[in-house]
Structure formats: structure tokens, C-alpha cells
N, C-alpha and C positions, 0 to 999 in steps of 0.2 A: 448477525448481521442486518442493518437497519437499512433503510432507501431513504433518500431525501432528493425527488426529483430525480435526475439523472446520477445524482451520486450515492453509490453502494460505502456503507460504513461498519468496519470491524474493528472491535475494540475487545481486550482484554484489560486485565488490572494495573498493565503498566505503558501499554501501547493502545495508539486510535490509527488506524491506516486507511484513508477516505481516495477512494478512484471516483472519480467522475468519468462513467462509461459514455456520455456523450461527446468529451473532449479526448477522450483515446482513440488514437489511431492504430492501437495493435500493433506498435513497430518491434514490441519484445526487448526493450531497451534497459527498462526498469528488471526485467528477470534476470537477464545477462548483468547487471552490476550489483545485485544483490548478493553480499558474502556469505549470508546466511541461507539462502536458497527458502526464502520466507513464500516469494511469490511463484506461483503458476498460471498459465494460459487456461482458461476458457476455453468452448468451443469455439467463441468467435475469435480466440487470440489475446484476449483481454486481462488483464490480470484480477486476481483474487489472493488472499492470502491462503496456504497450505498449511502453516506453521508458524500460526502470530505469536505465539513464546518463544520463538527463536530471533525473534526481531532483537536489535541491538540497535533500533533508531538512530542508525547511524548517516539516515537521510539522503543512500546514493542514488535511492530508485527517484526520490523528487527531484534530486538535484539535475540526473540528467533526462528525466523526462522531456522532451522539445515541445509536450503540449501542455505542460502543467498540469496535467489530468490525475495525479497522485499526490497527498499529503501526508506526513508520518508527525505525529505529535505524541508527548507524553501526555498520561492519564492524570489531568488536575487534581492535585490534593495526594499523588503519591511518588514518594522519593526514589530516586536512580539505586538500584543496587548495584 
């Protein structure tokens, strides 16, 4: 995990998930909508990936987040499998 200000960046060879901890209000919507159960809540209720390799980059967490606090991107230079 990398940090850039209030953002935590989680990345592997195919996906990059960024969570802005300042914008996140810990509502849990992203956790509920993730079909692969990639995200879990930390002690403050804010999301972090527990199984990054299971992420299919469907973007439901990003789409449903009312605070625009989470983004999902493919890693540049990597092909979809």
C-alpha cells in the first residue's frame, strides 16, 4: 500500500484501487456491492482490499460510492485476462 495525502493506493499486476480516507464516510456501500468480496472494513469502517487479486475491475464499488472516495483502474501496460 502507498499513501498520497489522504489517499491509500493498493495495486497488483492488473488492478489499482485508490481509497480517499478523507472523503470516505464509512457507509459500507462499496463493500456490499463488490461481487467478489474484495473489500473489507478497517477499524474505522473504511474500505481496504483484502483480496486484491480477486478484483475483476467491474467498478461497482466506484460507481455506487456516494462520496467518490474509491477508484478502480487497470494497471497501465497490462492486458486484460
